[in-house]
N, C-alpha and C positions, 0 to 999 in steps of 0.2 A: 313245806316252803312253797311259795308261789312266785312267779316272775315279778309281781308287784311288791312283795315283802321279803326280799332276800335277807338271810341271816349271814353275818360275817364272822370270821375267825381272824384273830390278830396274832402274829408271831413277833415276839421281841427277842432277838437272837443275833448271832453273827452271820455275816455273809460268807459264802464259800465261792470263790471265783471259779473253782472247778466244776460247780454245778451239782455235786453229788450229795452234799449235806447242807446243814444250816438253813438260812432263809430260803435258798433255792429249793431244797428238798421239801421244806414246809409248804411253800406255795404250790408246788407240784401236787403234794398230798391233798391240800385243800381243794384244788381244782379237780382232781380225780374223784373227790367226793361231792362235787357240785356245790361247794361252799365258797362264797366270795372271800378271797384271801387278802389280808392286809399285812403290812410289815412295818416295823420300826427297827432300824439296823443299829444294834448296840456295839458292834465291832465289825471291822472290815478285815478279811484275811486274804493274803496272796497264797493260794492253795491249789494243789492238784491231787491226783490219786497217790502220789508218792510222799506227800507231806505238806506242811505249812512252812512258807518261807518268810512271811512277814505278817504282822498284826498292827492295825491302827484302830484306836478307840476314838470315835467322833466326840466333839465337845458335848458336855452334858446338856447344855441348853438346847442343842440341836436334837438330841435324843428325846428330850421332853417335848419339843415342838412336834416331832413325828407322832409320839403317842397321843398327845392332846388333839392333833389334827384328825387322827383316826376316830377317836371317841366323839368328836364334835359332829361327825357327819354320817356315821355308820352304826347299825344295830349290831354290836359286838356281843356275841353270846359266850364265846370262849377265847381265852388268851393262852397261848403256848409260850413258855419261857425257856430259852436255850442258853447259849453262851453269853454270860454277863461277866465282863472281864475283871472288875475290881469292886471294892466295897462302895465306892462313890456311885458307880452305875447301879449297883443293887439297891442302895438307899433311894436313888432317884426313881427307879422302877417301882419299888414298894410304895413310895409316896404317891405316884401316879395311880397305881391300882387301888390304893385306899380312897382316892378321890373319885374314881370312876366306877368302882365296884362291879366288875363283870360277874356274870353268873358262875363261870367256871375258870379256874386257873390251873393249867397242867404244867407242872414244874419238872423239866428235865435238867437235873443238876450236873451240868457239864463241868466236871472237876478233874478228870483223869484223862490224859492223852492215851492214844493207842499204844504208845511206847511204855506206858506206865508212869510217866512223869506227872507230878501234881501241877495242875494249872492254876489253882487259886491260892493266893496268899492267905495266911491265917486270918487276917482281918476280914477278907472277903468271905471266907467260909463262915466266920462268926456272924457276919451280916446276913448271909443267906439263911442260916439257922434261926436267927432272931427275927428277921423281917419277913422273909418269903415263905418259909415252911408253914407258919401258922395261917397264912393266907391261902395256901394251896388246897384245891379240892382233890388233886391227885399228885403224888410224887412218883417219878419213874426212874429210880437209880439202877445202874448196873451193879454187879457185885463189888468191884473196886470202889465205886462211889459210896455204896452202902457201908463198906468197911471204913472209909474215911469219916463218914457221918457218925458212925457208932463207935469208932475207935477200937474195933476188934475184928478178928479174922472170920471169914465165912468160908468154910471148907467142905460142908456136907449139906445134904437136904435138910437135916435137922437144924443145922445152923441157920439155913435160909428161912425156915419156918419161924424160928425165934427172932431173926433179924426183921422180918416183915412186921411182927408185933412191936418190936422196939422202935422201928422207924415211925410207925403210926403214933407212938407216944411222943415223938418230937413235934407234933402239931398239925400235920396234914390230915385232911379228912379221909383220905384213902391212899394206899400204897400199891404200886405194881413193881415188884422186885424182879428185874430182868435176869434171866438165867444163862445168858450166852457165855459168860466167863466161868461158870461153875460146871465142872465135869460130872455129868450124870449119865454116862453111857452115850447111847445113840440119840438121845432126846434132849431138847432144850426145854426147860420148864420155867415158865414165868408165873410168879406167885402174887395173887391179889388178896388184899385184906383191907376191910373198911371198919373194923371193930365189931361187925356182926357177920357179914358174909366172908367166907374164905374160899378162894377158887384157885385151881391150878390149870394153866393152859399149856399144852405140850405140842411140840412139833419136832419132826425129824431134824437132827443136826446135819447141816450141809457142809461139805468139805471145801468151803470157800472163805475168802477174806472180803468182806463187803464194807462199803463206805456209806454212812448216813442212815444206818438202821435205827439208831436211837432217836435221832431227829425226826425221822419219818414216823416212827411209832407214836411219839408224843403228839405230833401234829395230826396224825390220823385219828387219835383218840379225841382231840379237840374238835375235829370235823364231825366225828360221829356224835359227840355231845350236841353240836349244833343241829344235827339231824334228828335229835330227840331221843337217842338211846340212853338207857341208864348207864351209870358209871361202869359197872361190871360188864355189861353187854358191849359198851363202847370199847373197853379194853380187849375183849375177845375178838370183836370185829376188826380192830386195828391190828392185832397180832396176826390174824388171818391175812389181812391186806399186805403186811410186810412179808409174810411167807410167799404170797403170790408174786410180790415184787422181786423177791430173791429168785424164785423159780424161772422168771423171765428176764433176769438181770443180764447186763452186758458190760463190756470192758472198753470204755471210751478213751482211756489214757494208755500210756506206755508201761503200765505196771500190771500186776496180777490182781489188782483190787477191783471188785465188781461194784457197779452202780445199779440201783434198783430201777425196774421198769414200772414207773408209777401208773401210767395210763393203761398198760396191759393188765394191771392189778385192780383197776377201778371197780367198785361195787356195781352190780348190774341193777340194783334196785335202791 
């Protein structure tokens, strides 16, 4: 990249008024990677480190206007998809991406709340599987989301290996199955599979409750793709970025939930 030809990344996701996740985390991650960040807000949340108190979904025509405005004026190399609240929003986003055809679509399927509650209605889950999964260049589910997509439990390393293969068969070009919810001792193992290459990325499990790690990981991958890395290398670099962000994390709210230090984790090159 040069100052005269900046590459942009677009996040289409929900806003977090507490600043630790969602659109806010995505834009911090883009900036930390020296990528110009764009946003189309698909949902507004009243939220802090202790939970979500309200959600508002903007009118569909306004969401479409945001997306089209970004593509009309910027060189968008990668799109990160986060919280898409219902089937109507998913279909609109899919239609927009079919029109604009970005090089990369990183799909973070936000379907399960931290409490374990299912966030998507069945119609929305079906729309995500039918419309967005086949368009995704990378799918980044955690274990509960992968279980919902596949309709089966993932309880061991062997289950996770099989799940990564099964998830790829749903239509995405590559899968990064996050391992934070799977108990594998003192390590967290994230598993990557693209039909040819199979990689495992491992980090020490930290005894903390952190906010926004999934959002940050997906947006950091999108940023690394904008910087020219291959998909597997972008995943590895983004996982390292999240680990650095956790090691320097802080507690801005009145809970024990940590927020990542994005700029302390910024790549040096």
